[in-house]
Backbone as numpy.savetxt, mean C-alpha at the origin, in Angstrom:
# Nx Ny Nz CAx CAy CAz Cx Cy Cz
3.43 7.24 0.96 2.70 5.99 0.81 2.09 5.87 -0.58
1.71 7.00 -1.16 1.05 6.98 -2.47 1.99 7.36 -3.60
3.27 7.49 -3.28 4.23 7.76 -4.33 4.34 9.21 -4.75
3.98 10.13 -3.86 4.14 11.54 -4.20 5.62 11.90 -4.34
6.48 11.15 -3.63 7.92 11.30 -3.79 8.44 10.09 -4.57
9.23 10.36 -5.59 9.76 9.30 -6.45 10.98 8.66 -5.77
11.08 7.33 -5.76 12.24 6.67 -5.16 13.55 7.19 -5.76
14.49 7.49 -4.85 15.80 7.95 -5.28 15.92 9.45 -5.46
14.82 10.15 -5.60 14.85 11.60 -5.81 15.05 12.31 -4.47
16.17 13.05 -4.32 16.37 13.76 -3.06 15.43 14.94 -2.91
15.01 15.17 -1.68 14.12 16.28 -1.36 14.71 16.98 -0.14
14.72 18.30 -0.16 15.22 19.03 1.00 14.13 19.15 2.05
14.57 19.22 3.28 13.63 19.40 4.38 12.90 20.73 4.22
13.62 21.77 3.82 13.01 23.07 3.59 11.95 22.98 2.49
12.26 22.24 1.42 11.29 22.07 0.33 10.02 21.38 0.80
10.18 20.41 1.69 9.00 19.72 2.23 8.16 20.66 3.09
8.80 21.49 3.90 8.02 22.41 4.73 7.24 23.38 3.86
7.86 23.82 2.77 7.18 24.76 1.87 6.03 24.09 1.13
6.27 22.88 0.61 5.21 22.22 -0.17 4.05 21.76 0.71
4.34 21.43 1.97 3.28 20.98 2.87 2.63 22.15 3.63
3.30 23.29 3.63 2.75 24.46 4.32 2.74 24.33 5.83
3.74 23.63 6.37 3.84 23.47 7.82 5.24 23.89 8.26
5.42 23.99 9.56 6.70 24.41 10.11 7.75 23.32 10.06
8.97 23.73 10.38 10.12 22.83 10.33 10.01 21.69 11.36
9.52 21.99 12.56 9.46 20.98 13.62 8.59 19.78 13.26
7.34 19.97 12.79 6.55 18.79 12.44 7.15 18.00 11.28
7.79 18.70 10.35 8.41 17.99 9.22 9.59 17.16 9.71
10.41 17.74 10.58 11.55 16.98 11.13 11.08 15.75 11.89
10.04 15.91 12.71 9.51 14.77 13.47 8.98 13.68 12.53
8.25 14.09 11.51 7.71 13.11 10.55 8.85 12.41 9.83
9.87 13.16 9.45 11.01 12.57 8.75 11.72 11.56 9.64
11.92 11.90 10.91 12.56 10.96 11.85 11.79 9.64 11.91
10.48 9.76 12.00 9.66 8.54 12.08 9.73 7.75 10.78
9.64 8.44 9.64 9.68 7.75 8.35 11.05 7.12 8.10
12.12 7.74 8.58 13.44 7.13 8.47 13.49 5.88 9.32
12.97 5.94 10.55 13.00 4.76 11.42 12.12 3.63 10.87
11.08 3.99 10.11 10.22 2.98 9.49 10.79 2.45 8.17
11.90 3.05 7.71 12.50 2.60 6.45 11.84 3.19 5.22
10.93 4.16 5.41 10.23 4.76 4.27 11.03 5.90 3.64
11.98 6.45 4.39 12.88 7.49 3.87 14.30 7.14 4.30
15.28 7.66 3.55 16.69 7.55 3.94 17.28 8.95 3.96
18.16 9.17 4.94 18.81 10.47 5.05 19.95 10.52 4.04
20.00 11.59 3.26 21.02 11.75 2.23 22.14 12.67 2.68
22.03 13.31 3.82 23.00 14.31 4.25 22.61 15.66 3.70
23.24 16.70 4.23 23.00 18.06 3.74 21.52 18.42 3.74
20.80 17.99 4.80 19.37 18.28 4.97 18.49 17.75 3.84
18.88 16.63 3.29 18.10 16.01 2.21 17.71 14.58 2.63
16.54 14.19 2.17 16.07 12.82 2.35 15.56 12.32 1.01
15.41 11.01 0.92 14.80 10.45 -0.29 14.09 9.15 0.06
13.20 8.77 -0.83 12.56 7.46 -0.72 13.57 6.44 -1.22
13.80 5.35 -0.48 14.81 4.39 -0.93 14.39 3.66 -2.21
15.40 3.35 -3.01 15.18 2.49 -4.17 15.10 1.06 -3.66
14.15 0.28 -4.16 14.00 -1.10 -3.72 14.76 -2.03 -4.65
15.44 -2.98 -4.06 16.12 -4.02 -4.85 15.16 -5.19 -5.05
15.53 -6.10 -5.91 14.74 -7.31 -6.10 14.59 -8.09 -4.81
15.65 -8.12 -4.01 15.61 -8.82 -2.72 14.64 -8.13 -1.76
14.64 -6.79 -1.78 13.70 -6.05 -0.94 12.26 -6.42 -1.29
11.97 -6.43 -2.59 10.61 -6.74 -3.04 10.24 -8.16 -2.66
11.18 -9.09 -2.83 10.93 -10.49 -2.47 10.56 -10.61 -0.99
11.29 -9.92 -0.13 10.99 -9.96 1.30 9.65 -9.30 1.61
9.34 -8.21 0.90 8.06 -7.54 1.12 6.89 -8.41 0.68
7.06 -9.14 -0.41 6.00 -10.06 -0.85 5.71 -11.06 0.27
6.77 -11.67 0.80 6.61 -12.65 1.87 5.94 -12.01 3.10
6.45 -10.85 3.51 5.91 -10.20 4.71 4.47 -9.77 4.52
4.18 -9.15 3.37 2.81 -8.68 3.14 1.83 -9.84 3.09
2.18 -10.89 2.37 1.27 -12.03 2.28 1.04 -12.63 3.67
2.11 -12.80 4.42 1.98 -13.39 5.76 1.11 -12.54 6.67
1.41 -11.26 6.73 0.72 -10.37 7.67 -0.70 -10.04 7.20
-0.83 -9.64 5.94 -2.13 -9.16 5.47 -3.13 -10.29 5.26
-2.66 -11.47 4.92 -3.58 -12.61 4.84 -4.16 -12.92 6.22
-3.30 -12.84 7.23 -3.78 -13.08 8.60 -4.74 -11.98 9.05
-4.44 -10.73 8.69 -5.36 -9.64 9.03 -6.73 -9.86 8.39
-6.74 -10.24 7.13 -8.03 -10.43 6.45 -8.76 -11.65 7.02
-8.01 -12.68 7.38 -8.62 -13.87 7.99 -9.31 -13.48 9.30
-8.60 -12.71 10.13 -9.16 -12.30 11.42 -10.34 -11.35 11.26
-10.29 -10.51 10.23 -11.37 -9.54 10.02 -12.67 -10.21 9.60
-12.59 -11.35 8.96 -13.77 -12.01 8.39 -14.89 -12.18 9.42
-14.56 -12.65 10.58 -15.59 -12.90 11.61 -16.17 -11.62 12.18
-15.44 -10.52 12.07 -15.86 -9.26 12.71 -16.64 -8.34 11.78
-16.62 -8.60 10.50 -17.29 -7.71 9.54 -18.79 -7.96 9.51
-19.53 -6.89 9.56 -20.99 -6.95 9.44 -21.35 -6.71 7.97
-22.57 -7.09 7.56 -22.96 -6.86 6.16 -22.76 -5.41 5.70
-23.02 -4.45 6.57 -22.83 -3.03 6.19 -21.36 -2.72 5.93
-20.46 -3.37 6.68 -19.03 -3.17 6.46 -18.61 -3.73 5.10
-19.16 -4.88 4.76 -18.85 -5.49 3.47 -19.42 -4.64 2.34
-20.60 -4.08 2.56 -21.18 -3.15 1.57 -20.25 -1.96 1.35
-19.67 -1.46 2.44 -18.73 -0.33 2.33 -17.51 -0.73 1.49
-16.99 -1.93 1.73 -15.86 -2.41 0.94 -16.23 -2.54 -0.53
-17.45 -3.00 -0.78 -17.91 -3.14 -2.17 -18.00 -1.78 -2.86
-18.48 -0.78 -2.14 -18.55 0.58 -2.72 -17.15 1.12 -3.01
-16.22 0.87 -2.10 -14.83 1.28 -2.35 -14.29 0.59 -3.59
-14.60 -0.70 -3.73 -14.12 -1.44 -4.89 -14.72 -0.91 -6.19
-15.98 -0.52 -6.16 -16.59 0.07 -7.36 -15.90 1.37 -7.75
-15.56 2.18 -6.77 -14.83 3.42 -7.05 -13.43 3.09 -7.57
-12.83 2.06 -7.02 -11.51 1.61 -7.46 -11.56 1.16 -8.92
-12.60 0.41 -9.27 -12.77 -0.03 -10.66 -12.82 1.17 -11.61
-13.47 2.23 -11.17 -13.57 3.43 -12.01 -12.20 4.07 -12.21
-11.36 4.06 -11.18 -10.02 4.63 -11.34 -9.20 3.82 -12.33
-9.41 2.51 -12.35 -8.70 1.66 -13.32 -9.17 2.00 -14.72
-10.49 2.11 -14.91 -11.06 2.48 -16.21 -10.56 3.84 -16.67
-10.49 4.79 -15.73 -10.09 6.16 -16.05 -8.58 6.34 -16.19
-7.80 5.33 -15.81 -6.35 5.47 -15.84 -5.82 6.39 -14.75
-6.56 6.50 -13.65 -6.22 7.40 -12.55 -5.33 6.68 -11.54
-4.01 6.78 -11.72 -3.06 6.08 -10.87 -3.16 6.55 -9.42
-3.21 7.86 -9.20 -3.29 8.39 -7.83 -4.55 7.90 -7.13
-5.67 7.97 -7.82 -6.92 7.50 -7.25 -6.88 6.01 -6.95
-6.29 5.24 -7.86 -6.16 3.80 -7.65 -5.37 3.52 -6.38
-4.20 4.16 -6.24 -3.35 3.90 -5.08 -4.05 4.26 -3.78
-4.72 5.38 -3.76 -5.41 5.82 -2.54 -6.58 4.88 -2.18
-7.39 4.55 -3.18 -8.55 3.69 -2.90 -8.15 2.25 -2.61
-7.11 1.76 -3.27 -6.63 0.41 -2.99 -6.15 0.33 -1.53
-5.40 1.33 -1.11 -4.96 1.37 0.29 -6.16 1.47 1.23
-7.11 2.32 0.88 -8.30 2.49 1.73 -9.08 1.18 1.84
-9.20 0.44 0.74 -9.89 -0.85 0.77 -9.21 -1.78 1.77
-7.89 -1.95 1.62 -7.17 -2.87 2.50 -7.18 -2.37 3.95
-6.98 -1.08 4.14 -6.98 -0.51 5.49 -8.34 -0.71 6.17
-9.41 -0.52 5.43 -10.77 -0.70 5.96 -11.00 -2.16 6.35
-10.57 -3.07 5.50 -10.71 -4.50 5.79 -9.91 -4.86 7.05
-8.64 -4.46 7.08 -7.76 -4.85 8.18 -8.14 -4.20 9.51
-8.80 -3.07 9.46 -9.22 -2.39 10.70 -10.16 -3.27 11.52
-10.82 -4.20 10.87 -11.77 -5.09 11.57 -11.09 -6.34 12.13
-9.78 -6.46 11.97 -9.07 -7.66 12.42 -8.83 -7.67 13.92
-8.95 -6.51 14.57 -8.66 -6.40 15.99 -7.25 -6.93 16.29
-6.29 -6.46 15.48 -4.90 -6.89 15.61 -3.98 -5.69 15.38
-3.89 -4.79 16.37 -3.15 -3.53 16.16 -1.67 -3.71 15.82
-1.03 -4.71 16.35 0.39 -4.92 16.04 0.55 -5.32 14.58
-0.28 -6.25 14.12 -0.21 -6.65 12.71 -0.58 -5.49 11.80
-1.57 -4.69 12.20 -1.95 -3.52 11.41 -0.79 -2.54 11.28
-0.09 -2.32 12.38 1.06 -1.41 12.36 2.14 -1.94 11.41
2.41 -3.22 11.46 3.41 -3.80 10.56 2.99 -3.67 9.10
1.71 -3.90 8.83 1.21 -3.76 7.46 1.36 -2.32 6.97
1.03 -1.36 7.82 1.15 0.06 7.44 2.59 0.42 7.12
3.52 -0.09 7.90 4.94 0.19 7.64 5.37 -0.39 6.30
4.88 -1.55 5.97 5.21 -2.14 4.66 4.62 -1.30 3.53
3.39 -0.83 3.71 2.76 0.01 2.68 3.58 1.28 2.48
4.10 1.85 3.56 4.93 3.05 3.45 6.17 2.78 2.60
6.70 1.58 2.71 7.95 1.26 2.00 7.74 0.91 0.54
6.64 0.24 0.19 6.51 -0.17 -1.21 5.64 0.77 -2.03
4.83 1.61 -1.39 3.92 2.50 -2.11 4.56 3.36 -3.18
5.66 4.05 -2.86 6.28 4.90 -3.88 6.76 4.12 -5.11
7.30 2.93 -4.90 7.75 2.13 -6.04 6.57 1.62 -6.85
5.47 1.28 -6.18 4.27 0.86 -6.91 3.76 2.01 -7.77
3.86 3.22 -7.26 3.42 4.40 -8.03 4.22 4.50 -9.33
5.53 4.28 -9.25 6.38 4.35 -10.44 5.96 3.27 -11.44
5.73 2.06 -10.95 5.31 0.96 -11.82 3.98 1.27 -12.48
3.02 1.75 -11.70 1.71 2.09 -12.26 1.83 3.21 -13.29
2.69 4.18 -12.99 2.89 5.27 -13.93 3.50 4.79 -15.24
4.35 3.77 -15.16 5.01 3.25 -16.35 4.07 2.37 -17.18
3.31 1.52 -16.52 2.50 0.53 -17.24 1.02 0.88 -17.30
0.59 1.92 -16.59 -0.81 2.29 -16.60 -1.62 1.45 -15.63
-2.91 1.73 -15.59 -3.79 1.06 -14.63 -4.45 -0.20 -15.19
-4.41 -0.38 -16.51 -5.12 -1.52 -17.11 -4.58 -2.86 -16.66
-3.30 -2.93 -16.26 -2.72 -4.21 -15.86 -2.70 -4.40 -14.35
-3.33 -3.49 -13.62 -3.29 -3.58 -12.17 -4.17 -4.71 -11.65
-3.73 -5.38 -10.58 -4.51 -6.49 -10.04 -5.75 -6.00 -9.31
-6.76 -6.83 -9.32 -7.96 -6.51 -8.55 -8.66 -7.80 -8.19
-8.27 -8.35 -7.06 -8.91 -9.56 -6.53 -9.95 -9.19 -5.47
-10.30 -7.93 -5.43 -11.21 -7.46 -4.39 -12.59 -8.11 -4.48
-13.05 -8.39 -5.68 -14.36 -9.05 -5.81 -14.32 -10.45 -5.20
-13.20 -11.15 -5.35 -13.04 -12.46 -4.71 -13.02 -12.31 -3.19
-12.34 -11.27 -2.72 -12.30 -11.02 -1.27 -13.71 -10.75 -0.75
-14.44 -9.89 -1.45 -15.79 -9.52 -1.02 -16.73 -10.73 -1.02
-16.68 -11.52 -2.07 -17.54 -12.71 -2.15 -17.22 -13.68 -1.00
-15.94 -13.84 -0.71 -15.55 -14.74 0.39 -15.94 -14.17 1.75
-15.89 -12.84 1.88 -16.35 -12.21 3.12 -17.84 -12.45 3.33
-18.62 -12.30 2.25 -20.07 -12.52 2.36 -20.37 -13.97 2.75
-19.53 -14.90 2.28 -19.71 -16.32 2.62 -19.12 -16.65 4.00
-18.48 -15.66 4.63 -17.82 -15.86 5.94 -16.78 -16.98 5.88
-16.10 -17.09 4.73 -15.06 -18.11 4.53 -13.69 -17.46 4.72
-13.20 -17.50 5.94 -11.95 -16.81 6.29 -10.76 -17.31 5.48
-10.72 -18.60 5.20 -9.58 -19.14 4.44 -9.58 -18.62 3.00
-10.76 -18.54 2.39 -10.84 -17.99 1.03 -10.53 -16.50 1.01
-10.93 -15.79 2.05 -10.60 -14.36 2.14 -9.08 -14.21 2.21
-8.44 -15.01 3.05 -6.99 -14.94 3.18 -6.30 -15.29 1.86
-6.81 -16.30 1.18 -6.21 -16.72 -0.10 -6.38 -15.63 -1.16
-7.55 -15.04 -1.25 -7.78 -13.97 -2.24 -6.92 -12.75 -1.92
-6.74 -12.46 -0.64 -5.87 -11.35 -0.23 -4.44 -11.63 -0.66
-3.99 -12.85 -0.41 -2.63 -13.23 -0.81 -2.45 -13.11 -2.32
-3.43 -13.54 -3.09 -3.34 -13.45 -4.55 -3.32 -11.99 -5.02
-4.11 -11.15 -4.39 -4.14 -9.73 -4.72 -2.77 -9.10 -4.49
-2.19 -9.39 -3.34 -0.87 -8.85 -2.99 0.19 -9.39 -3.95
0.15 -10.69 -4.17 1.16 -11.33 -5.02 1.16 -10.75 -6.43
-0.02 -10.54 -6.99 -0.09 -9.98 -8.34 0.49 -8.57 -8.39
0.14 -7.73 -7.44 0.64 -6.36 -7.42 2.14 -6.30 -7.19
2.63 -7.11 -6.27 4.06 -7.09 -5.97 4.87 -7.72 -7.10
4.30 -8.70 -7.81 5.00 -9.27 -8.95 5.17 -8.25 -10.06
4.16 -7.39 -10.26 4.30 -6.29 -11.22 5.51 -5.43 -10.86
5.64 -5.13 -9.58 6.76 -4.31 -9.13 8.08 -5.04 -9.33
8.11 -6.31 -8.99 9.32 -7.11 -9.14 9.73 -7.20 -10.62
8.77 -7.46 -11.50 9.05 -7.53 -12.94 9.58 -6.20 -13.46
9.02 -5.11 -12.97 9.47 -3.78 -13.41 10.89 -3.51 -12.95
11.25 -3.96 -11.75 12.61 -3.77 -11.26 13.61 -4.58 -12.08
13.20 -5.79 -12.46 14.08 -6.65 -13.24 14.31 -6.06 -14.63
13.26 -5.50 -15.23 13.38 -4.95 -16.58 13.99 -3.55 -16.61
14.12 -2.92 -15.43 14.66 -1.55 -15.39 16.17 -1.52 -15.54
């Protein structure tokens, strides 16, 4: 999800068990699930890799993420308490620091944590599951893009999201979420076109 595996780079199942320090059975089970979620592809000869995304893949992910995650944020708006919004604001402050520091790994983890924390309040487990599966699929490619262009150009509409949450304006929250997603995914799309 955070791009620890580079898209297209084959990894052996044995190598994963060694790097994760766990047995073969849990790794095989995790791989089966990640393959069924589209986050990994089987390469044969006990190798898997993160799939390379095409421009069409990214286009579909933009549509799916905006549709699903905007609705999650819209639904979460009514359920968030001031303390929950304060927590999101603290996450965003830490996220800002990762951008300043050029910390791509920290950015990816905190950005996901921000969105995951927001969506957890939507009371929509099916939509949450779909959003998580999309994050699994685009995260590694976003890592490559961030690594190539750095953190200074990364989108951050979180302040707009937070302000709209404080105002309890669900439509503005959904719109700011859509803009945040669109900016990040467009970076990925532009990088694929120029690659």
